[in-house]
DRENFI-347038 format. One record per residue (C-alpha): residue number from 0; x, z, y. Coordinates in Angstrom, 2 decimals, decimal comma, padded with zeros to 5 digits. Layout:
<pts>
<pt><senu>NUM</senu><px>X</px><pz>Z</pz><py>Y</py></pt>
...
</pts>
This chain:
<pts>
<pt><senu>0</senu><px>022,63</px><pz>109,42</pz><py>024,96</py></pt>
<pt><senu>1</senu><px>019,76</px><pz>111,88</pz><py>024,68</py></pt>
<pt><senu>2</senu><px>016,19</px><pz>111,16</pz><py>025,75</py></pt>
<pt><senu>3</senu><px>013,07</px><pz>113,25</pz><py>026,06</py></pt>
<pt><senu>4</senu><px>009,61</px><pz>111,88</pz><py>025,35</py></pt>
<pt><senu>5</senu><px>006,32</px><pz>113,42</pz><py>026,40</py></pt>
<pt><senu>6</senu><px>003,44</px><pz>112,62</pz><py>024,08</py></pt>
<pt><senu>7</senu><px>000,00</px><pz>113,56</pz><py>022,83</py></pt>
<pt><senu>8</senu><px>-001,67</px><pz>113,16</pz><py>019,47</py></pt>
<pt><senu>9</senu><px>-004,86</px><pz>113,80</pz><py>017,57</py></pt>
<pt><senu>10</senu><px>-003,80</px><pz>115,66</pz><py>014,46</py></pt>
<pt><senu>11</senu><px>-006,84</px><pz>115,00</pz><py>012,28</py></pt>
<pt><senu>12</senu><px>-005,16</px><pz>112,44</pz><py>010,02</py></pt>
<pt><senu>13</senu><px>-001,80</px><pz>114,22</pz><py>009,74</py></pt>
<pt><senu>14</senu><px>-000,42</px><pz>117,04</pz><py>007,67</py></pt>
<pt><senu>15</senu><px>001,06</px><pz>118,63</pz><py>010,77</py></pt>
<pt><senu>16</senu><px>003,98</px><pz>117,69</pz><py>012,98</py></pt>
<pt><senu>17</senu><px>006,88</px><pz>118,20</pz><py>010,60</py></pt>
<pt><senu>18</senu><px>007,99</px><pz>115,66</pz><py>008,00</py></pt>
<pt><senu>19</senu><px>006,95</px><pz>116,66</pz><py>004,48</py></pt>
<pt><senu>20</senu><px>007,29</px><pz>114,84</pz><py>001,16</py></pt>
<pt><senu>21</senu><px>004,40</px><pz>112,66</pz><py>-000,03</py></pt>
<pt><senu>22</senu><px>002,20</px><pz>113,20</pz><py>003,02</py></pt>
<pt><senu>23</senu><px>001,78</px><pz>111,78</pz><py>006,52</py></pt>
<pt><senu>24</senu><px>003,11</px><pz>113,63</pz><py>009,58</py></pt>
<pt><senu>25</senu><px>003,35</px><pz>112,96</pz><py>013,31</py></pt>
<pt><senu>26</senu><px>007,14</px><pz>113,29</pz><py>013,30</py></pt>
<pt><senu>27</senu><px>007,43</px><pz>110,73</pz><py>010,50</py></pt>
<pt><senu>28</senu><px>005,31</px><pz>108,15</pz><py>012,34</py></pt>
<pt><senu>29</senu><px>007,36</px><pz>108,49</pz><py>015,53</py></pt>
<pt><senu>30</senu><px>010,66</px><pz>108,31</pz><py>013,65</py></pt>
<pt><senu>31</senu><px>009,53</px><pz>105,10</pz><py>011,97</py></pt>
<pt><senu>32</senu><px>008,38</px><pz>103,60</pz><py>015,26</py></pt>
<pt><senu>33</senu><px>011,53</px><pz>104,39</pz><py>017,25</py></pt>
<pt><senu>34</senu><px>013,82</px><pz>103,33</pz><py>014,40</py></pt>
<pt><senu>35</senu><px>012,02</px><pz>099,99</pz><py>014,18</py></pt>
<pt><senu>36</senu><px>012,11</px><pz>099,29</pz><py>017,91</py></pt>
<pt><senu>37</senu><px>015,69</px><pz>100,49</pz><py>018,50</py></pt>
<pt><senu>38</senu><px>017,11</px><pz>099,07</pz><py>015,26</py></pt>
<pt><senu>39</senu><px>018,91</px><pz>102,29</pz><py>014,38</py></pt>
<pt><senu>40</senu><px>018,08</px><pz>105,48</pz><py>012,49</py></pt>
<pt><senu>41</senu><px>016,22</px><pz>107,82</pz><py>014,86</py></pt>
<pt><senu>42</senu><px>015,34</px><pz>111,44</pz><py>014,10</py></pt>
<pt><senu>43</senu><px>013,25</px><pz>113,16</pz><py>016,76</py></pt>
<pt><senu>44</senu><px>013,19</px><pz>116,91</pz><py>017,35</py></pt>
<pt><senu>45</senu><px>009,94</px><pz>118,38</pz><py>018,64</py></pt>
<pt><senu>46</senu><px>009,33</px><pz>121,36</pz><py>020,90</py></pt>
<pt><senu>47</senu><px>007,39</px><pz>123,02</pz><py>018,10</py></pt>
<pt><senu>48</senu><px>005,57</px><pz>122,48</pz><py>014,83</py></pt>
<pt><senu>49</senu><px>001,82</px><pz>122,15</pz><py>014,69</py></pt>
<pt><senu>50</senu><px>-000,04</px><pz>122,65</pz><py>011,41</py></pt>
<pt><senu>51</senu><px>-002,24</px><pz>120,16</pz><py>009,57</py></pt>
<pt><senu>52</senu><px>-005,20</px><pz>119,06</pz><py>011,67</py></pt>
<pt><senu>53</senu><px>-003,91</px><pz>120,66</pz><py>014,90</py></pt>
<pt><senu>54</senu><px>-003,73</px><pz>118,46</pz><py>018,01</py></pt>
<pt><senu>55</senu><px>-001,42</px><pz>118,24</pz><py>021,03</py></pt>
<pt><senu>56</senu><px>-002,57</px><pz>117,13</pz><py>024,46</py></pt>
<pt><senu>57</senu><px>001,06</px><pz>117,65</pz><py>025,53</py></pt>
<pt><senu>58</senu><px>004,17</px><pz>117,77</pz><py>023,37</py></pt>
<pt><senu>59</senu><px>007,85</px><pz>117,09</pz><py>024,07</py></pt>
<pt><senu>60</senu><px>010,57</px><pz>115,86</pz><py>021,75</py></pt>
<pt><senu>61</senu><px>014,13</px><pz>114,58</pz><py>022,03</py></pt>
<pt><senu>62</senu><px>016,20</px><pz>111,96</pz><py>020,24</py></pt>
<pt><senu>63</senu><px>019,65</px><pz>110,40</pz><py>020,49</py></pt>
<pt><senu>64</senu><px>020,42</px><pz>106,70</pz><py>020,70</py></pt>
<pt><senu>65</senu><px>023,29</px><pz>104,35</pz><py>021,49</py></pt>
<pt><senu>66</senu><px>021,06</px><pz>102,34</pz><py>023,82</py></pt>
<pt><senu>67</senu><px>020,27</px><pz>102,62</pz><py>027,50</py></pt>
<pt><senu>68</senu><px>016,48</px><pz>102,88</pz><py>027,67</py></pt>
<pt><senu>69</senu><px>014,18</px><pz>102,15</pz><py>030,59</py></pt>
<pt><senu>70</senu><px>010,54</px><pz>103,05</pz><py>031,16</py></pt>
<pt><senu>71</senu><px>009,45</px><pz>099,74</pz><py>029,61</py></pt>
<pt><senu>72</senu><px>010,16</px><pz>101,27</pz><py>026,20</py></pt>
<pt><senu>73</senu><px>007,11</px><pz>103,51</pz><py>026,57</py></pt>
<pt><senu>74</senu><px>004,96</px><pz>100,38</pz><py>026,25</py></pt>
<pt><senu>75</senu><px>007,06</px><pz>099,08</pz><py>023,35</py></pt>
<pt><senu>76</senu><px>006,78</px><pz>102,35</pz><py>021,43</py></pt>
<pt><senu>77</senu><px>003,02</px><pz>102,64</pz><py>021,96</py></pt>
<pt><senu>78</senu><px>002,53</px><pz>099,07</pz><py>020,74</py></pt>
<pt><senu>79</senu><px>003,85</px><pz>100,12</pz><py>017,33</py></pt>
<pt><senu>80</senu><px>002,58</px><pz>103,70</pz><py>017,08</py></pt>
<pt><senu>81</senu><px>-000,82</px><pz>104,49</pz><py>015,53</py></pt>
<pt><senu>82</senu><px>-003,65</px><pz>104,76</pz><py>018,08</py></pt>
<pt><senu>83</senu><px>-003,88</px><pz>108,54</pz><py>017,62</py></pt>
<pt><senu>84</senu><px>-000,28</px><pz>109,10</pz><py>018,85</py></pt>
<pt><senu>85</senu><px>000,58</px><pz>108,18</pz><py>022,45</py></pt>
<pt><senu>86</senu><px>003,89</px><pz>108,50</pz><py>024,31</py></pt>
<pt><senu>87</senu><px>003,30</px><pz>109,01</pz><py>028,05</py></pt>
<pt><senu>88</senu><px>006,86</px><pz>109,17</pz><py>029,39</py></pt>
<pt><senu>89</senu><px>010,52</px><pz>108,71</pz><py>028,48</py></pt>
<pt><senu>90</senu><px>013,51</px><pz>110,01</pz><py>030,41</py></pt>
<pt><senu>91</senu><px>017,22</px><pz>110,58</pz><py>029,93</py></pt>
<pt><senu>92</senu><px>018,53</px><pz>114,16</pz><py>029,81</py></pt>
<pt><senu>93</senu><px>021,86</px><pz>115,93</pz><py>029,37</py></pt>
<pt><senu>94</senu><px>023,27</px><pz>115,55</pz><py>025,87</py></pt>
<pt><senu>95</senu><px>022,90</px><pz>119,27</pz><py>025,18</py></pt>
<pt><senu>96</senu><px>019,26</px><pz>119,50</pz><py>026,32</py></pt>
<pt><senu>97</senu><px>017,13</px><pz>120,62</pz><py>023,35</py></pt>
<pt><senu>98</senu><px>013,36</px><pz>120,12</pz><py>023,12</py></pt>
<pt><senu>99</senu><px>012,83</px><pz>123,20</pz><py>020,99</py></pt>
<pt><senu>100</senu><px>015,54</px><pz>125,72</pz><py>021,85</py></pt>
<pt><senu>101</senu><px>015,47</px><pz>125,17</pz><py>025,62</py></pt>
<pt><senu>102</senu><px>011,70</px><pz>125,66</pz><py>025,92</py></pt>
<pt><senu>103</senu><px>010,83</px><pz>128,95</pz><py>027,65</py></pt>
<pt><senu>104</senu><px>007,05</px><pz>128,82</pz><py>027,36</py></pt>
<pt><senu>105</senu><px>004,36</px><pz>127,14</pz><py>025,28</py></pt>
<pt><senu>106</senu><px>000,60</px><pz>127,10</pz><py>025,81</py></pt>
<pt><senu>107</senu><px>-002,27</px><pz>126,54</pz><py>023,44</py></pt>
<pt><senu>108</senu><px>-006,02</px><pz>126,18</pz><py>023,80</py></pt>
<pt><senu>109</senu><px>-008,60</px><pz>126,85</pz><py>021,10</py></pt>
<pt><senu>110</senu><px>-011,91</px><pz>125,07</pz><py>021,67</py></pt>
<pt><senu>111</senu><px>-015,24</px><pz>126,29</pz><py>020,31</py></pt>
<pt><senu>112</senu><px>-018,55</px><pz>124,47</pz><py>020,70</py></pt>
<pt><senu>113</senu><px>-021,54</px><pz>126,81</pz><py>020,66</py></pt>
<pt><senu>114</senu><px>-024,09</px><pz>124,69</pz><py>018,85</py></pt>
<pt><senu>115</senu><px>-023,89</px><pz>121,24</pz><py>017,29</py></pt>
<pt><senu>116</senu><px>-022,18</px><pz>118,17</pz><py>018,73</py></pt>
<pt><senu>117</senu><px>-021,47</px><pz>115,27</pz><py>016,34</py></pt>
<pt><senu>118</senu><px>-018,95</px><pz>113,74</pz><py>018,76</py></pt>
<pt><senu>119</senu><px>-016,72</px><pz>116,83</pz><py>018,79</py></pt>
<pt><senu>120</senu><px>-016,52</px><pz>117,58</pz><py>015,07</py></pt>
<pt><senu>121</senu><px>-012,79</px><pz>116,81</pz><py>014,87</py></pt>
<pt><senu>122</senu><px>-011,74</px><pz>118,53</pz><py>018,11</py></pt>
<pt><senu>123</senu><px>-013,76</px><pz>121,76</pz><py>018,21</py></pt>
<pt><senu>124</senu><px>-014,87</px><pz>124,51</pz><py>015,87</py></pt>
<pt><senu>125</senu><px>-018,66</px><pz>124,48</pz><py>016,04</py></pt>
<pt><senu>126</senu><px>-020,54</px><pz>127,77</pz><py>015,82</py></pt>
<pt><senu>127</senu><px>-024,26</px><pz>127,49</pz><py>015,25</py></pt>
<pt><senu>128</senu><px>-026,70</px><pz>130,16</pz><py>016,44</py></pt>
<pt><senu>129</senu><px>-023,92</px><pz>132,53</pz><py>017,47</py></pt>
<pt><senu>130</senu><px>-024,20</px><pz>135,07</pz><py>020,29</py></pt>
<pt><senu>131</senu><px>-020,74</px><pz>136,22</pz><py>021,34</py></pt>
<pt><senu>132</senu><px>-019,82</px><pz>138,98</pz><py>023,79</py></pt>
<pt><senu>133</senu><px>-017,20</px><pz>137,03</pz><py>025,75</py></pt>
<pt><senu>134</senu><px>-016,54</px><pz>139,97</pz><py>028,08</py></pt>
<pt><senu>135</senu><px>-015,53</px><pz>142,14</pz><py>025,12</py></pt>
<pt><senu>136</senu><px>-013,40</px><pz>139,31</pz><py>023,74</py></pt>
<pt><senu>137</senu><px>-011,56</px><pz>139,09</pz><py>027,06</py></pt>
<pt><senu>138</senu><px>-011,12</px><pz>142,86</pz><py>027,17</py></pt>
<pt><senu>139</senu><px>-009,50</px><pz>142,73</pz><py>023,74</py></pt>
<pt><senu>140</senu><px>-007,43</px><pz>139,65</pz><py>024,59</py></pt>
<pt><senu>141</senu><px>-005,77</px><pz>141,49</pz><py>027,49</py></pt>
<pt><senu>142</senu><px>-004,31</px><pz>143,94</pz><py>024,97</py></pt>
<pt><senu>143</senu><px>-002,06</px><pz>141,14</pz><py>023,66</py></pt>
<pt><senu>144</senu><px>-000,05</px><pz>141,34</pz><py>026,89</py></pt>
<pt><senu>145</senu><px>000,81</px><pz>144,99</pz><py>026,17</py></pt>
<pt><senu>146</senu><px>002,62</px><pz>144,27</pz><py>022,89</py></pt>
<pt><senu>147</senu><px>005,50</px><pz>142,12</pz><py>021,66</py></pt>
<pt><senu>148</senu><px>005,32</px><pz>142,50</pz><py>017,87</py></pt>
<pt><senu>149</senu><px>002,66</px><pz>140,32</pz><py>016,22</py></pt>
<pt><senu>150</senu><px>003,37</px><pz>140,51</pz><py>012,51</py></pt>
<pt><senu>151</senu><px>-000,34</px><pz>141,09</pz><py>011,91</py></pt>
<pt><senu>152</senu><px>-001,14</px><pz>137,57</pz><py>013,11</py></pt>
<pt><senu>153</senu><px>001,62</px><pz>135,76</pz><py>011,21</py></pt>
<pt><senu>154</senu><px>001,46</px><pz>133,98</pz><py>007,87</py></pt>
<pt><senu>155</senu><px>002,67</px><pz>136,42</pz><py>005,23</py></pt>
<pt><senu>156</senu><px>005,17</px><pz>134,06</pz><py>003,61</py></pt>
<pt><senu>157</senu><px>007,44</px><pz>133,02</pz><py>006,47</py></pt>
<pt><senu>158</senu><px>011,19</px><pz>132,98</pz><py>007,03</py></pt>
<pt><senu>159</senu><px>011,23</px><pz>134,01</pz><py>010,70</py></pt>
<pt><senu>160</senu><px>013,85</px><pz>136,56</pz><py>011,75</py></pt>
<pt><senu>161</senu><px>011,59</px><pz>138,31</pz><py>014,25</py></pt>
<pt><senu>162</senu><px>007,89</px><pz>138,70</pz><py>014,96</py></pt>
<pt><senu>163</senu><px>008,60</px><pz>139,29</pz><py>018,66</py></pt>
<pt><senu>164</senu><px>006,64</px><pz>137,13</pz><py>021,11</py></pt>
<pt><senu>165</senu><px>006,12</px><pz>137,63</pz><py>024,85</py></pt>
<pt><senu>166</senu><px>002,50</px><pz>136,73</pz><py>025,55</py></pt>
<pt><senu>167</senu><px>001,95</px><pz>136,00</pz><py>029,25</py></pt>
<pt><senu>168</senu><px>-001,64</px><pz>134,74</pz><py>029,20</py></pt>
<pt><senu>169</senu><px>-004,63</px><pz>135,34</pz><py>026,92</py></pt>
<pt><senu>170</senu><px>-008,09</px><pz>134,56</pz><py>028,25</py></pt>
<pt><senu>171</senu><px>-011,48</px><pz>133,17</pz><py>027,24</py></pt>
<pt><senu>172</senu><px>-013,45</px><pz>130,89</pz><py>029,57</py></pt>
<pt><senu>173</senu><px>-016,97</px><pz>129,69</pz><py>028,82</py></pt>
<pt><senu>174</senu><px>-018,42</px><pz>126,56</pz><py>030,41</py></pt>
<pt><senu>175</senu><px>-021,97</px><pz>126,21</pz><py>029,13</py></pt>
<pt><senu>176</senu><px>-021,61</px><pz>125,37</pz><py>025,41</py></pt>
<pt><senu>177</senu><px>-017,82</px><pz>125,07</pz><py>025,46</py></pt>
<pt><senu>178</senu><px>-015,85</px><pz>128,27</pz><py>024,88</py></pt>
<pt><senu>179</senu><px>-012,06</px><pz>127,97</pz><py>025,21</py></pt>
<pt><senu>180</senu><px>-009,30</px><pz>130,47</pz><py>024,50</py></pt>
<pt><senu>181</senu><px>-006,14</px><pz>130,00</pz><py>026,59</py></pt>
<pt><senu>182</senu><px>-002,88</px><pz>131,59</pz><py>025,48</py></pt>
<pt><senu>183</senu><px>000,75</px><pz>131,24</pz><py>026,63</py></pt>
<pt><senu>184</senu><px>003,94</px><pz>132,81</pz><py>025,25</py></pt>
<pt><senu>185</senu><px>007,64</px><pz>132,16</pz><py>024,94</py></pt>
<pt><senu>186</senu><px>007,15</px><pz>131,45</pz><py>021,21</py></pt>
<pt><senu>187</senu><px>004,46</px><pz>131,59</pz><py>018,55</py></pt>
<pt><senu>188</senu><px>004,45</px><pz>132,56</pz><py>014,89</py></pt>
<pt><senu>189</senu><px>002,96</px><pz>130,34</pz><py>012,20</py></pt>
<pt><senu>190</senu><px>-000,85</px><pz>130,56</pz><py>012,27</py></pt>
<pt><senu>191</senu><px>-000,67</px><pz>133,11</pz><py>015,10</py></pt>
<pt><senu>192</senu><px>-003,19</px><pz>131,59</pz><py>017,51</py></pt>
<pt><senu>193</senu><px>-005,78</px><pz>130,86</pz><py>014,82</py></pt>
<pt><senu>194</senu><px>-005,51</px><pz>134,41</pz><py>013,47</py></pt>
<pt><senu>195</senu><px>-005,83</px><pz>135,89</pz><py>016,97</py></pt>
<pt><senu>196</senu><px>-008,92</px><pz>133,77</pz><py>017,65</py></pt>
<pt><senu>197</senu><px>-010,50</px><pz>134,76</pz><py>014,34</py></pt>
<pt><senu>198</senu><px>-009,99</px><pz>138,44</pz><py>015,09</py></pt>
<pt><senu>199</senu><px>-011,29</px><pz>138,13</pz><py>018,67</py></pt>
<pt><senu>200</senu><px>-014,39</px><pz>136,33</pz><py>017,41</py></pt>
<pt><senu>201</senu><px>-015,14</px><pz>139,38</pz><py>015,26</py></pt>
<pt><senu>202</senu><px>-014,92</px><pz>141,49</pz><py>018,43</py></pt>
<pt><senu>203</senu><px>-017,39</px><pz>139,11</pz><py>020,09</py></pt>
<pt><senu>204</senu><px>-019,73</px><pz>139,38</pz><py>017,10</py></pt>
<pt><senu>205</senu><px>-019,66</px><pz>143,17</pz><py>017,25</py></pt>
<pt><senu>206</senu><px>-017,90</px><pz>143,48</pz><py>013,90</py></pt>
<pt><senu>207</senu><px>-014,88</px><pz>145,12</pz><py>015,57</py></pt>
<pt><senu>208</senu><px>-014,43</px><pz>147,15</pz><py>018,72</py></pt>
<pt><senu>209</senu><px>-011,84</px><pz>146,53</pz><py>021,41</py></pt>
<pt><senu>210</senu><px>-009,95</px><pz>149,56</pz><py>020,16</py></pt>
<pt><senu>211</senu><px>-010,07</px><pz>148,15</pz><py>016,62</py></pt>
<pt><senu>212</senu><px>-008,23</px><pz>145,08</pz><py>017,94</py></pt>
<pt><senu>213</senu><px>-005,44</px><pz>147,33</pz><py>019,26</py></pt>
<pt><senu>214</senu><px>-005,21</px><pz>149,05</pz><py>015,87</py></pt>
<pt><senu>215</senu><px>-004,84</px><pz>145,67</pz><py>014,16</py></pt>
<pt><senu>216</senu><px>-001,76</px><pz>144,88</pz><py>016,27</py></pt>
<pt><senu>217</senu><px>-000,27</px><pz>148,32</pz><py>015,67</py></pt>
<pt><senu>218</senu><px>-000,86</px><pz>148,06</pz><py>011,90</py></pt>
<pt><senu>219</senu><px>001,57</px><pz>145,10</pz><py>011,62</py></pt>
<pt><senu>220</senu><px>-000,42</px><pz>143,99</pz><py>008,57</py></pt>
<pt><senu>221</senu><px>-001,95</px><pz>140,52</pz><py>008,25</py></pt>
<pt><senu>222</senu><px>-004,60</px><pz>141,99</pz><py>005,95</py></pt>
<pt><senu>223</senu><px>-005,95</px><pz>144,06</pz><py>008,85</py></pt>
<pt><senu>224</senu><px>-006,57</px><pz>141,04</pz><py>011,12</py></pt>
<pt><senu>225</senu><px>-009,44</px><pz>138,58</pz><py>010,99</py></pt>
<pt><senu>226</senu><px>-009,54</px><pz>135,25</pz><py>009,23</py></pt>
<pt><senu>227</senu><px>-007,75</px><pz>132,15</pz><py>010,44</py></pt>
<pt><senu>228</senu><px>-010,17</px><pz>129,84</pz><py>012,27</py></pt>
<pt><senu>229</senu><px>-010,24</px><pz>126,08</pz><py>011,44</py></pt>
<pt><senu>230</senu><px>-007,41</px><pz>123,87</pz><py>012,66</py></pt>
<pt><senu>231</senu><px>-009,45</px><pz>121,23</pz><py>014,48</py></pt>
<pt><senu>232</senu><px>-010,14</px><pz>123,41</pz><py>017,53</py></pt>
<pt><senu>233</senu><px>-006,46</px><pz>124,08</pz><py>018,30</py></pt>
<pt><senu>234</senu><px>-004,43</px><pz>122,13</pz><py>020,89</py></pt>
<pt><senu>235</senu><px>-000,85</px><pz>122,49</pz><py>022,08</py></pt>
<pt><senu>236</senu><px>-001,29</px><pz>121,89</pz><py>025,82</py></pt>
<pt><senu>237</senu><px>002,00</px><pz>122,68</pz><py>027,60</py></pt>
<pt><senu>238</senu><px>005,73</px><pz>123,17</pz><py>027,05</py></pt>
<pt><senu>239</senu><px>007,84</px><pz>124,49</pz><py>029,90</py></pt>
<pt><senu>240</senu><px>011,63</px><pz>124,48</pz><py>030,38</py></pt>
</pts>
């Protein structure tokens, strides 16, 4: 039987979602927890892969088990999981339902704190004494919806077959000191959101024009885009099926 879980996690202490040798990952911790509780080898499959230090306020994953599971297992799983990983729901799905391949949309948020806040050091990128032109950043962000090839925002050493992504939302919203970038697409490339944010910040600083941002996309070269902003401000926030 196949089950979906919905969960959230703070990625600060983990080297990303995916299991890797000799380091701690979110996937590894959940596998260990479910295998212990269910007394069988469990391998979960997530809707995506977040990098080291990146968080998820909403993530989905699936796993297969011989057991019939009720909602009481949510409590049992959380009792064993570390405090920075929380499962919010568990439900049975069709045996061919896939957490990754059946997802049609994913959403991320990148959070910036304009100033200093000691309580948000691990969940925002803090910019001190920065004046950003948010209107220009939004003007440039809209250009993302006009294109589908984003090789310029991808890690250079990657084994993806295509750099095609359909971006459906890209917008900055400022609420006093908190500046958040919202982006949704059918799929994302490795490091894509952080590279986009870094390039848009340069537009906001006046280091690039809006038209420069368009030229970056058309160049298809990672070297033409801005730097990759720190991981701690990035959150996976939604997965849709």
